[in-house]
Every structure is written in structure tokens, then in C-alpha cells.
KOLSETI-803723 format. One record per residue (C-alpha): chain; y, x, z. Coordinates in nm, 3 decimals. Each point is the difference from the previous one (the first is absolute). Layout:
<vogus>
<cadena=A | y=Y | x=X | z=Z> .
...
</vogus>
This chain:
<vogus>
<cadena=A | y=-2.517 | x=1.805 | z=0.326> .
<cadena=A | y=0.301 | x=-0.226 | z=0.037> .
<cadena=A | y=0.156 | x=-0.166 | z=0.301> .
<cadena=A | y=-0.091 | x=-0.357 | z=-0.099> .
<cadena=A | y=-0.257 | x=-0.178 | z=-0.213> .
<cadena=A | y=0.266 | x=-0.134 | z=-0.236> .
<cadena=A | y=0.121 | x=0.355 | z=-0.071> .
<cadena=A | y=-0.360 | x=0.096 | z=-0.072> .
<cadena=A | y=-0.012 | x=-0.282 | z=-0.254> .
<cadena=A | y=0.338 | x=0.098 | z=-0.144> .
<cadena=A | y=-0.127 | x=0.357 | z=-0.046> .
<cadena=A | y=-0.307 | x=-0.132 | z=-0.183> .
<cadena=A | y=0.214 | x=-0.210 | z=-0.232> .
<cadena=A | y=0.244 | x=0.281 | z=-0.074> .
<cadena=A | y=-0.291 | x=0.227 | z=-0.085> .
<cadena=A | y=-0.133 | x=-0.257 | z=-0.248> .
<cadena=A | y=0.350 | x=-0.064 | z=-0.143> .
<cadena=A | y=0.067 | x=0.371 | z=-0.031> .
<cadena=A | y=-0.306 | x=0.028 | z=-0.219> .
<cadena=A | y=0.100 | x=-0.293 | z=-0.221> .
<cadena=A | y=0.383 | x=0.009 | z=-0.021> .
<cadena=A | y=0.016 | x=-0.311 | z=-0.216> .
<cadena=A | y=0.278 | x=-0.146 | z=0.215> .
<cadena=A | y=0.231 | x=0.301 | z=0.008> .
<cadena=A | y=0.274 | x=-0.180 | z=-0.196> .
<cadena=A | y=0.019 | x=-0.304 | z=0.229> .
<cadena=A | y=0.200 | x=0.136 | z=0.295> .
<cadena=A | y=0.081 | x=0.308 | z=0.207> .
<cadena=A | y=-0.322 | x=-0.004 | z=0.204> .
<cadena=A | y=-0.232 | x=0.138 | z=-0.265> .
<cadena=A | y=0.217 | x=0.291 | z=-0.121> .
<cadena=A | y=0.050 | x=0.091 | z=0.368> .
<cadena=A | y=-0.376 | x=-0.022 | z=0.051> .
<cadena=A | y=-0.064 | x=0.231 | z=-0.296> .
<cadena=A | y=0.197 | x=0.276 | z=0.171> .
<cadena=A | y=-0.277 | x=0.022 | z=0.262> .
<cadena=A | y=-0.368 | x=0.087 | z=0.001> .
<cadena=A | y=-0.056 | x=-0.090 | z=0.366> .
<cadena=A | y=0.173 | x=-0.252 | z=0.222> .
<cadena=A | y=0.108 | x=0.039 | z=0.361> .
<cadena=A | y=0.083 | x=-0.301 | z=0.220> .
<cadena=A | y=0.367 | x=0.068 | z=-0.065> .
<cadena=A | y=-0.057 | x=0.010 | z=-0.378> .
<cadena=A | y=-0.178 | x=-0.335 | z=0.007> .
<cadena=A | y=0.269 | x=-0.162 | z=0.215> .
<cadena=A | y=0.260 | x=0.140 | z=-0.240> .
<cadena=A | y=-0.181 | x=-0.150 | z=-0.301> .
<cadena=A | y=-0.051 | x=-0.332 | z=0.178> .
<cadena=A | y=0.372 | x=-0.029 | z=0.075> .
<cadena=A | y=0.089 | x=0.114 | z=-0.353> .
<cadena=A | y=-0.203 | x=-0.296 | z=-0.133> .
<cadena=A | y=0.217 | x=-0.303 | z=-0.087> .
<cadena=A | y=-0.296 | x=-0.244 | z=0.005> .
<cadena=A | y=0.056 | x=-0.113 | z=-0.360> .
<cadena=A | y=-0.376 | x=-0.056 | z=-0.041> .
<cadena=A | y=-0.009 | x=0.130 | z=-0.358> .
<cadena=A | y=-0.253 | x=0.272 | z=0.077> .
<cadena=A | y=-0.243 | x=-0.262 | z=0.133> .
<cadena=A | y=0.004 | x=-0.208 | z=-0.318> .
<cadena=A | y=-0.005 | x=0.306 | z=-0.229> .
<cadena=A | y=-0.277 | x=0.188 | z=0.182> .
<cadena=A | y=-0.346 | x=0.001 | z=-0.156> .
<cadena=A | y=-0.150 | x=0.079 | z=0.342> .
<cadena=A | y=0.159 | x=-0.285 | z=0.198> .
<cadena=A | y=-0.231 | x=-0.258 | z=0.167> .
<cadena=A | y=-0.266 | x=-0.108 | z=-0.074> .
<cadena=A | y=-0.069 | x=0.352 | z=-0.134> .
<cadena=A | y=-0.216 | x=0.206 | z=0.234> .
<cadena=A | y=0.285 | x=0.251 | z=0.047> .
<cadena=A | y=0.202 | x=-0.284 | z=0.158> .
<cadena=A | y=0.339 | x=0.154 | z=-0.078> .
<cadena=A | y=0.277 | x=-0.213 | z=0.150> .
<cadena=A | y=0.306 | x=0.220 | z=0.048> .
<cadena=A | y=0.259 | x=-0.276 | z=0.078> .
<cadena=A | y=-0.197 | x=-0.152 | z=0.287> .
<cadena=A | y=-0.112 | x=0.334 | z=0.143> .
<cadena=A | y=0.353 | x=0.135 | z=-0.005> .
<cadena=A | y=0.135 | x=-0.325 | z=0.150> .
<cadena=A | y=-0.228 | x=0.050 | z=0.302> .
<cadena=A | y=0.082 | x=0.373 | z=0.014> .
<cadena=A | y=0.375 | x=-0.073 | z=-0.007> .
<cadena=A | y=-0.022 | x=-0.246 | z=0.288> .
<cadena=A | y=-0.209 | x=0.245 | z=0.202> .
<cadena=A | y=0.244 | x=0.282 | z=-0.074> .
<cadena=A | y=0.294 | x=-0.208 | z=0.126> .
<cadena=A | y=-0.189 | x=-0.065 | z=0.322> .
<cadena=A | y=-0.094 | x=0.368 | z=0.029> .
<cadena=A | y=0.359 | x=0.122 | z=-0.039> .
<cadena=A | y=0.172 | x=-0.278 | z=0.199> .
<cadena=A | y=0.227 | x=0.082 | z=0.293> .
<cadena=A | y=-0.063 | x=-0.056 | z=0.281> .
<cadena=A | y=-0.375 | x=0.015 | z=-0.053> .
<cadena=A | y=-0.059 | x=-0.273 | z=0.256> .
<cadena=A | y=0.124 | x=-0.249 | z=-0.262> .
<cadena=A | y=-0.250 | x=0.107 | z=-0.268> .
<cadena=A | y=-0.205 | x=-0.314 | z=0.052> .
<cadena=A | y=0.291 | x=-0.223 | z=-0.102> .
<cadena=A | y=-0.085 | x=0.062 | z=-0.366> .
<cadena=A | y=-0.334 | x=-0.175 | z=0.044> .
<cadena=A | y=0.129 | x=-0.299 | z=0.199> .
<cadena=A | y=0.155 | x=-0.330 | z=-0.091> .
<cadena=A | y=0.339 | x=0.125 | z=-0.112> .
<cadena=A | y=0.130 | x=-0.345 | z=-0.090> .
<cadena=A | y=-0.057 | x=-0.130 | z=0.353> .
<cadena=A | y=0.152 | x=0.315 | z=0.154> .
<cadena=A | y=0.310 | x=-0.019 | z=-0.220> .
<cadena=A | y=0.059 | x=-0.373 | z=0.041> .
<cadena=A | y=-0.048 | x=0.011 | z=0.378> .
<cadena=A | y=0.241 | x=0.294 | z=0.023> .
<cadena=A | y=0.259 | x=-0.181 | z=-0.213> .
<cadena=A | y=-0.022 | x=-0.322 | z=0.202> .
<cadena=A | y=0.011 | x=0.193 | z=0.329> .
<cadena=A | y=0.318 | x=0.183 | z=-0.096> .
<cadena=A | y=0.153 | x=-0.322 | z=-0.136> .
<cadena=A | y=-0.076 | x=-0.167 | z=0.335> .
<cadena=A | y=0.157 | x=0.296 | z=0.179> .
<cadena=A | y=0.320 | x=-0.026 | z=-0.206> .
<cadena=A | y=0.001 | x=-0.377 | z=0.049> .
<cadena=A | y=-0.043 | x=0.040 | z=0.376> .
<cadena=A | y=0.269 | x=0.269 | z=0.011> .
<cadena=A | y=0.245 | x=-0.242 | z=-0.157> .
<cadena=A | y=-0.109 | x=-0.286 | z=0.225> .
<cadena=A | y=0.057 | x=0.204 | z=0.314> .
<cadena=A | y=0.336 | x=0.120 | z=-0.129> .
<cadena=A | y=0.129 | x=-0.340 | z=-0.113> .
<cadena=A | y=-0.243 | x=-0.272 | z=-0.108> .
<cadena=A | y=0.274 | x=-0.173 | z=-0.202> .
<cadena=A | y=0.000 | x=0.279 | z=-0.261> .
<cadena=A | y=-0.359 | x=-0.073 | z=-0.103> .
<cadena=A | y=0.076 | x=-0.311 | z=-0.200> .
<cadena=A | y=0.373 | x=0.034 | z=-0.042> .
<cadena=A | y=0.178 | x=0.063 | z=-0.328> .
<cadena=A | y=0.156 | x=0.346 | z=-0.020> .
<cadena=A | y=0.209 | x=0.119 | z=-0.290> .
<cadena=A | y=0.214 | x=0.297 | z=-0.092> .
<cadena=A | y=-0.031 | x=0.370 | z=0.089> .
<cadena=A | y=-0.221 | x=0.068 | z=0.300> .
<cadena=A | y=-0.178 | x=-0.338 | z=-0.018> .
<cadena=A | y=-0.345 | x=0.161 | z=0.013> .
<cadena=A | y=0.086 | x=0.176 | z=0.326> .
<cadena=A | y=0.047 | x=-0.328 | z=0.181> .
<cadena=A | y=-0.380 | x=-0.009 | z=0.025> .
<cadena=A | y=-0.042 | x=0.363 | z=0.106> .
<cadena=A | y=0.271 | x=0.265 | z=0.046> .
<cadena=A | y=0.024 | x=0.259 | z=-0.276> .
<cadena=A | y=-0.076 | x=0.292 | z=0.232> .
<cadena=A | y=-0.317 | x=-0.169 | z=0.128> .
<cadena=A | y=-0.116 | x=-0.053 | z=-0.359> .
<cadena=A | y=0.071 | x=0.362 | z=-0.084> .
<cadena=A | y=-0.195 | x=0.133 | z=0.298> .
<cadena=A | y=-0.302 | x=-0.227 | z=-0.057> .
<cadena=A | y=-0.036 | x=0.048 | z=-0.375> .
<cadena=A | y=0.105 | x=0.364 | z=-0.013> .
<cadena=A | y=-0.274 | x=0.079 | z=0.251> .
<cadena=A | y=-0.259 | x=-0.183 | z=-0.212> .
<cadena=A | y=0.120 | x=0.163 | z=-0.322> .
<cadena=A | y=0.013 | x=0.353 | z=0.146> .
<cadena=A | y=-0.347 | x=-0.043 | z=0.147> .
<cadena=A | y=-0.131 | x=-0.104 | z=-0.342> .
<cadena=A | y=0.166 | x=0.301 | z=-0.164> .
<cadena=A | y=-0.144 | x=0.239 | z=0.260> .
<cadena=A | y=-0.352 | x=-0.146 | z=-0.026> .
<cadena=A | y=0.011 | x=0.014 | z=-0.381> .
<cadena=A | y=0.132 | x=0.356 | z=-0.001> .
<cadena=A | y=-0.273 | x=0.120 | z=0.236> .
<cadena=A | y=-0.271 | x=-0.167 | z=-0.207> .
<cadena=A | y=0.123 | x=0.145 | z=-0.330> .
<cadena=A | y=0.034 | x=0.342 | z=0.164> .
<cadena=A | y=-0.370 | x=-0.013 | z=0.093> .
<cadena=A | y=-0.090 | x=-0.112 | z=-0.355> .
<cadena=A | y=0.220 | x=0.271 | z=-0.153> .
<cadena=A | y=-0.178 | x=0.268 | z=0.201> .
<cadena=A | y=-0.347 | x=-0.134 | z=-0.068> .
<cadena=A | y=0.035 | x=-0.013 | z=-0.378> .
<cadena=A | y=0.090 | x=0.370 | z=0.001> .
<cadena=A | y=0.321 | x=-0.027 | z=-0.201> .
<cadena=A | y=0.082 | x=0.299 | z=-0.222> .
<cadena=A | y=0.235 | x=0.258 | z=0.145> .
<cadena=A | y=0.365 | x=-0.068 | z=-0.083> .
<cadena=A | y=-0.055 | x=-0.367 | z=-0.087> .
<cadena=A | y=0.268 | x=-0.133 | z=0.235> .
<cadena=A | y=0.261 | x=0.217 | z=-0.167> .
<cadena=A | y=-0.114 | x=-0.089 | z=-0.352> .
<cadena=A | y=0.277 | x=-0.233 | z=-0.117> .
<cadena=A | y=-0.166 | x=-0.051 | z=-0.338> .
<cadena=A | y=-0.321 | x=-0.134 | z=0.156> .
<cadena=A | y=0.191 | x=-0.219 | z=0.244> .
<cadena=A | y=0.205 | x=-0.148 | z=-0.285> .
<cadena=A | y=-0.304 | x=-0.054 | z=-0.224> .
<cadena=A | y=-0.183 | x=-0.178 | z=0.281> .
<cadena=A | y=0.306 | x=-0.214 | z=0.064> .
<cadena=A | y=0.015 | x=-0.105 | z=-0.366> .
<cadena=A | y=-0.374 | x=-0.074 | z=-0.007> .
<cadena=A | y=0.024 | x=-0.208 | z=0.317> .
<cadena=A | y=0.311 | x=-0.189 | z=-0.112> .
<cadena=A | y=-0.160 | x=-0.092 | z=-0.333> .
<cadena=A | y=-0.349 | x=-0.064 | z=0.147> .
<cadena=A | y=-0.116 | x=0.223 | z=-0.279> .
<cadena=A | y=-0.368 | x=-0.011 | z=0.088> .
<cadena=A | y=-0.029 | x=-0.374 | z=0.062> .
<cadena=A | y=-0.064 | x=-0.074 | z=-0.365> .
<cadena=A | y=-0.361 | x=0.104 | z=-0.058> .
<cadena=A | y=0.103 | x=0.267 | z=-0.247> .
<cadena=A | y=0.230 | x=-0.235 | z=-0.193> .
<cadena=A | y=-0.132 | x=-0.356 | z=-0.043> .
<cadena=A | y=0.033 | x=-0.096 | z=0.367> .
<cadena=A | y=-0.218 | x=-0.032 | z=0.308> .
<cadena=A | y=-0.292 | x=-0.237 | z=0.046> .
<cadena=A | y=-0.014 | x=-0.261 | z=0.271> .
<cadena=A | y=-0.231 | x=-0.302 | z=-0.015> .
<cadena=A | y=-0.172 | x=0.099 | z=-0.326> .
<cadena=A | y=-0.005 | x=0.275 | z=-0.262> .
<cadena=A | y=0.315 | x=-0.119 | z=-0.179> .
<cadena=A | y=0.282 | x=0.248 | z=0.079> .
<cadena=A | y=0.333 | x=-0.135 | z=0.121> .
<cadena=A | y=0.337 | x=0.125 | z=0.127> .
<cadena=A | y=0.035 | x=-0.278 | z=0.258> .
<cadena=A | y=-0.077 | x=0.218 | z=0.302> .
<cadena=A | y=0.239 | x=0.266 | z=-0.126> .
<cadena=A | y=0.281 | x=-0.255 | z=-0.043> .
<cadena=A | y=-0.056 | x=-0.147 | z=0.348> .
<cadena=A | y=-0.010 | x=0.351 | z=0.149> .
<cadena=A | y=0.332 | x=0.078 | z=-0.168> .
<cadena=A | y=0.161 | x=-0.319 | z=0.130> .
<cadena=A | y=-0.123 | x=0.076 | z=0.351> .
<cadena=A | y=0.099 | x=0.367 | z=-0.003> .
<cadena=A | y=0.347 | x=-0.043 | z=-0.146> .
<cadena=A | y=0.058 | x=-0.315 | z=0.202> .
<cadena=A | y=-0.072 | x=0.201 | z=0.314> .
<cadena=A | y=0.238 | x=0.277 | z=-0.111> .
<cadena=A | y=0.277 | x=-0.253 | z=-0.073> .
<cadena=A | y=-0.041 | x=-0.161 | z=0.342> .
<cadena=A | y=0.003 | x=0.343 | z=0.166> .
<cadena=A | y=0.317 | x=0.086 | z=-0.195> .
<cadena=A | y=0.159 | x=-0.328 | z=0.110> .
<cadena=A | y=-0.080 | x=0.072 | z=0.366> .
<cadena=A | y=0.129 | x=0.357 | z=-0.026> .
<cadena=A | y=0.323 | x=-0.117 | z=-0.168> .
<cadena=A | y=0.050 | x=-0.269 | z=0.265> .
<cadena=A | y=-0.034 | x=0.272 | z=0.265> .
<cadena=A | y=0.277 | x=0.200 | z=-0.169> .
<cadena=A | y=0.211 | x=-0.316 | z=-0.019> .
<cadena=A | y=-0.043 | x=-0.056 | z=0.373> .
<cadena=A | y=0.071 | x=0.351 | z=0.124> .
<cadena=A | y=0.233 | x=0.144 | z=-0.264> .
<cadena=A | y=0.191 | x=-0.306 | z=-0.122> .
<cadena=A | y=-0.028 | x=-0.192 | z=0.330> .
<cadena=A | y=-0.122 | x=-0.311 | z=-0.184> .
<cadena=A | y=-0.255 | x=-0.217 | z=0.176> .
<cadena=A | y=-0.280 | x=-0.201 | z=-0.160> .
<cadena=A | y=-0.052 | x=-0.254 | z=-0.141> .
<cadena=A | y=0.181 | x=0.089 | z=-0.321> .
<cadena=A | y=0.105 | x=-0.238 | z=-0.280> .
<cadena=A | y=-0.253 | x=-0.060 | z=-0.275> .
<cadena=A | y=0.193 | x=0.209 | z=-0.255> .
<cadena=A | y=0.008 | x=0.311 | z=0.222> .
<cadena=A | y=-0.223 | x=0.293 | z=-0.101> .
<cadena=A | y=-0.243 | x=-0.007 | z=0.299> .
<cadena=A | y=-0.069 | x=-0.369 | z=-0.067> .
<cadena=A | y=-0.041 | x=0.048 | z=-0.375> .
<cadena=A | y=-0.238 | x=0.294 | z=0.046> .
<cadena=A | y=-0.192 | x=-0.183 | z=0.271> .
<cadena=A | y=-0.030 | x=-0.314 | z=-0.213> .
<cadena=A | y=-0.134 | x=0.189 | z=-0.301> .
<cadena=A | y=-0.238 | x=0.194 | z=0.223> .
<cadena=A | y=-0.105 | x=-0.318 | z=0.177> .
<cadena=A | y=-0.091 | x=-0.167 | z=-0.328> .
<cadena=A | y=-0.211 | x=0.304 | z=-0.093> .
<cadena=A | y=-0.167 | x=-0.007 | z=0.343> .
<cadena=A | y=-0.095 | x=-0.364 | z=-0.043> .
<cadena=A | y=-0.136 | x=0.015 | z=-0.356> .
<cadena=A | y=-0.161 | x=0.346 | z=0.031> .
<cadena=A | y=-0.206 | x=-0.050 | z=0.320> .
<cadena=A | y=-0.093 | x=-0.356 | z=-0.102> .
<cadena=A | y=-0.130 | x=0.135 | z=-0.331> .
<cadena=A | y=-0.188 | x=0.283 | z=0.169> .
<cadena=A | y=-0.166 | x=-0.240 | z=0.241> .
<cadena=A | y=-0.099 | x=-0.224 | z=-0.291> .
<cadena=A | y=-0.142 | x=0.295 | z=-0.195> .
<cadena=A | y=-0.185 | x=0.123 | z=0.309> .
<cadena=A | y=-0.166 | x=-0.338 | z=0.047> .
<cadena=A | y=-0.138 | x=0.021 | z=-0.356> .
<cadena=A | y=-0.097 | x=0.369 | z=0.004> .
<cadena=A | y=-0.359 | x=0.086 | z=-0.089> .
<cadena=A | y=-0.183 | x=0.070 | z=0.330> .
<cadena=A | y=-0.169 | x=0.298 | z=-0.167> .
<cadena=A | y=0.335 | x=0.183 | z=-0.006> .
<cadena=A | y=0.121 | x=-0.043 | z=0.358> .
<cadena=A | y=-0.081 | x=0.093 | z=0.357> .
<cadena=A | y=-0.082 | x=-0.347 | z=0.133> .
<cadena=A | y=-0.048 | x=0.121 | z=0.357> .
<cadena=A | y=0.360 | x=0.119 | z=0.048> .
<cadena=A | y=0.239 | x=-0.257 | z=-0.143> .
<cadena=A | y=0.174 | x=-0.104 | z=0.322> .
<cadena=A | y=0.289 | x=0.246 | z=0.013> .
<cadena=A | y=0.021 | x=0.001 | z=-0.380> .
<cadena=A | y=0.068 | x=-0.373 | z=-0.017> .
<cadena=A | y=0.213 | x=0.018 | z=0.315> .
<cadena=A | y=0.250 | x=0.243 | z=-0.150> .
<cadena=A | y=0.044 | x=-0.205 | z=-0.317> .
<cadena=A | y=0.029 | x=-0.320 | z=0.204> .
<cadena=A | y=0.261 | x=0.152 | z=0.235> .
<cadena=A | y=0.209 | x=0.115 | z=-0.297> .
<cadena=A | y=-0.015 | x=-0.353 | z=-0.140> .
<cadena=A | y=0.092 | x=-0.159 | z=0.336> .
<cadena=A | y=0.282 | x=0.250 | z=0.056> .
<cadena=A | y=0.156 | x=-0.101 | z=-0.329> .
<cadena=A | y=-0.072 | x=-0.371 | z=0.042> .
<cadena=A | y=0.157 | x=-0.020 | z=0.347> .
<cadena=A | y=0.291 | x=0.218 | z=-0.116> .
<cadena=A | y=0.074 | x=-0.223 | z=-0.298> .
<cadena=A | y=-0.027 | x=-0.310 | z=0.219> .
<cadena=A | y=0.245 | x=0.155 | z=0.244> .
<cadena=A | y=0.241 | x=0.071 | z=-0.287> .
<cadena=A | y=-0.015 | x=-0.361 | z=-0.119> .
<cadena=A | y=0.031 | x=-0.168 | z=0.343> .
<cadena=A | y=0.203 | x=0.260 | z=0.190> .
<cadena=A | y=0.294 | x=-0.238 | z=0.044> .
<cadena=A | y=-0.216 | x=-0.278 | z=0.144> .
<cadena=A | y=-0.160 | x=-0.072 | z=0.337> .
<cadena=A | y=-0.323 | x=0.153 | z=-0.135> .
<cadena=A | y=0.155 | x=0.347 | z=0.004> .
<cadena=A | y=-0.115 | x=0.085 | z=0.355> .
<cadena=A | y=-0.373 | x=-0.078 | z=-0.042> .
<cadena=A | y=-0.006 | x=0.152 | z=-0.350> .
<cadena=A | y=0.165 | x=0.322 | z=0.119> .
<cadena=A | y=-0.245 | x=0.029 | z=0.291> .
<cadena=A | y=-0.294 | x=-0.051 | z=-0.236> .
<cadena=A | y=0.137 | x=0.246 | z=-0.257> .
<cadena=A | y=0.057 | x=0.269 | z=0.263> .
<cadena=A | y=-0.353 | x=-0.052 | z=0.132> .
<cadena=A | y=-0.151 | x=0.044 | z=-0.346> .
<cadena=A | y=0.210 | x=0.311 | z=-0.069> .
<cadena=A | y=-0.102 | x=0.154 | z=0.334> .
<cadena=A | y=-0.369 | x=-0.072 | z=-0.070> .
<cadena=A | y=0.036 | x=0.154 | z=-0.348> .
<cadena=A | y=0.148 | x=0.319 | z=0.147> .
<cadena=A | y=-0.249 | x=0.038 | z=0.283> .
<cadena=A | y=-0.307 | x=-0.056 | z=-0.220> .
<cadena=A | y=0.117 | x=0.209 | z=-0.298> .
<cadena=A | y=-0.183 | x=0.321 | z=0.110> .
<cadena=A | y=-0.329 | x=-0.191 | z=0.041> .
<cadena=A | y=-0.029 | x=-0.195 | z=-0.324> .
<cadena=A | y=0.032 | x=0.011 | z=-0.376> .
<cadena=A | y=0.358 | x=0.134 | z=0.013> .
<cadena=A | y=-0.139 | x=0.350 | z=0.057> .
<cadena=A | y=-0.171 | x=0.000 | z=-0.340> .
<cadena=A | y=0.332 | x=0.051 | z=-0.178> .
<cadena=A | y=0.090 | x=0.304 | z=0.208> .
<cadena=A | y=-0.344 | x=0.160 | z=-0.018> .
<cadena=A | y=-0.016 | x=-0.070 | z=-0.373> .
<cadena=A | y=0.337 | x=0.166 | z=-0.053> .
<cadena=A | y=-0.121 | x=0.308 | z=0.189> .
<cadena=A | y=-0.311 | x=0.007 | z=-0.220> .
<cadena=A | y=0.216 | x=-0.033 | z=-0.313> .
<cadena=A | y=0.210 | x=0.296 | z=0.114> .
<cadena=A | y=-0.311 | x=0.212 | z=0.036> .
<cadena=A | y=-0.130 | x=-0.114 | z=-0.338> .
<cadena=A | y=0.331 | x=0.084 | z=-0.168> .
<cadena=A | y=-0.004 | x=0.342 | z=0.163> .
<cadena=A | y=-0.356 | x=0.070 | z=-0.113> .
<cadena=A | y=0.081 | x=-0.103 | z=-0.356> .
<cadena=A | y=0.305 | x=0.228 | z=-0.003> .
<cadena=A | y=-0.207 | x=0.289 | z=0.135> .
<cadena=A | y=-0.271 | x=-0.063 | z=-0.259> .
<cadena=A | y=0.254 | x=-0.011 | z=-0.283> .
<cadena=A | y=0.167 | x=0.317 | z=0.126> .
<cadena=A | y=-0.338 | x=0.177 | z=0.024> .
<cadena=A | y=-0.100 | x=-0.100 | z=-0.354> .
<cadena=A | y=0.329 | x=0.136 | z=-0.136> .
<cadena=A | y=-0.071 | x=0.333 | z=0.159> .
</vogus>
């Protein structure tokens, strides 16, 4: 017996798939499945988070609907993933957020923080709201640097703590092999697999979306989003070093490295999320968990809005629009941070942990066969 009905269904499907094994060359899920003869809740949550939702196994399966076996691994694992994120979330009181309207929650949070920043500036000196500010330190006319640091560091550290506690619970539940954390080879292999989105290609030709024709579109948009996010994070980190080590205050000229990295990342975070939202709108309903799309869409939308408001701020930072744009951008960034542990962002971290375990198991299997 399993803890939930969806895990019962996942067990049934894995039992059928383990007898067939036709799809073993499509991704990491099926070779990992073949290493087991029975499945605990932790095993099934591990396999669900190892799944990249490429959809290839659905179109290739001879037992998919309308067959009486009703084998639909992508949709079942999509539901299981969402339920696992809610089960491992910290604090547990927020587990229900995954099933709510994430778009409304995120947008309301962003607008509330933007209003707070706007009000902060108005109380301090209402003339700064629509004034033109240029040169080093111009952004801090709206809100002092130390106030920004306290507000956004608190949100970021909370997100990191909540994510770490959730992944810790997942790590324990999947029963990771002894010594995995110290296995540099498995960590490196998982990093390479994640960076290349190795298993988002349906075994080679690409993943399916609205029909059975494989395509690399989702993989390309994922890459643009992922590397755009990393470039923006690098830009923010470099700007922090500029501020504290070089005593140089933002905003920086357009040719400076933080601005160049942020611009490239911002372009990726506009094209990537927009493409993912477009692909999601066309995705075959048979492949997705239609009951839990709120926080999924919310995370992609907040990434898009973070980049859009950031790029707008870069373009109009020397104009009277700087104050309102900065307030809006800070509100969106705060909402992104505070909702990260309760939406689709967690899938990347859980999937990386699952890839580490898979790499470790493969290494152990190869070592055992050599002996």
C-alpha cells in the first residue's frame, strides 16, 4: 500500500513498464526503474522527479490510452511530482500553495511590494518618485541601499532555507545510496546531464508537445531560461562585488560587465519563458496535470516579468520613469524570491538530486558488473 492514490497508480504503471521495457532507451526513468522489482513511495517520487516530461514514452507505448492497460507515465508522474513537492515543502503549512492560483498570489505579492517601495519613497521625499536621477547611486534615491539589502536578503535567505529543507526531506525519502554526497563523479555527471538537458530529447529526436511530431523547441526555451537566469544571477553577484569591494555604486554604464551579463540574461529570460508559456498553451492535455498549473505558470510568468521590468528599467533609467519602474521591478523580484520554494522552480533542484542518485546507481551497477 502506498501513501496516496497517485503513487498506487504509479506503482501499477511501473510494474507494467518493467515487464515490457520497450521505452528503456528514451530517458533515465526506465533504466532506473529496471534496477527495482518493487517500488516504495520514495522510489516512485524519485522516478517522478527524474522524469523530464518529454512525452516520448506516451506516444511510443503500445499500452497507452485507449488500451485497457491505460499506461500514461507522463501525466501520472506530473501529478506525482506536484504532490511530492507539496509533501516535502517547508514549512508544511504552505503545502496547499501548490494547488492554488499561483498567478494571482505572485502578481498580488509583486504589486504589494511595489506599492510598499513606492510608499517608502513617497514618505521619504515624494519628489524622487518622478524625478530624473543619473549617475552612481541614482537607484538609491528611491530607497536607500541598506534598506534594499535588508528587504531582499531576507526574502532570498528565506527562499534558500525553505528550498534546502524541502530537498533534505526528499533526499531522505528517496533513500540515497551511502556515500552519494561525497561521490564527486556522480555529482559531476548529474551536473553535465542537467546543464545539457540530456533527457529532454525523447531518446534523440526530441520531445512531443501538441502532437506526435518530436521537436527541440521546449529544450531550446528551457536552455534560454536556465542560462538567462544564471547570467542574471552572475550579474547581480558581480554588482554586489563592485559595490562592496570596488566601492562602485549602481547604475553602471552599459558597457560594464554587470550590465552586459544582465542584458544577455534578460534577453534569454524574455524569449525563454515566453516560448515555454506558448508551448504550454499548446501541450496535449493527455500529457499534463491540468489540476495543478497555477504555480507552474506563475513561476514562468514571474521570470518573464522580472526580465521585462529589468530591461525596461535599463532603457529608461535616466528618465522620470525610473522611480515607478524600479519600484515595480523590485516588487516582481521580491515576489519571485518568496514564491520560489512553492512553485515550479523546485523541479530543477529535485530533478538534479534525482540525477545524482541515478548517476550513482549507474556507477555502482557498472562497478558491480566489472567485479
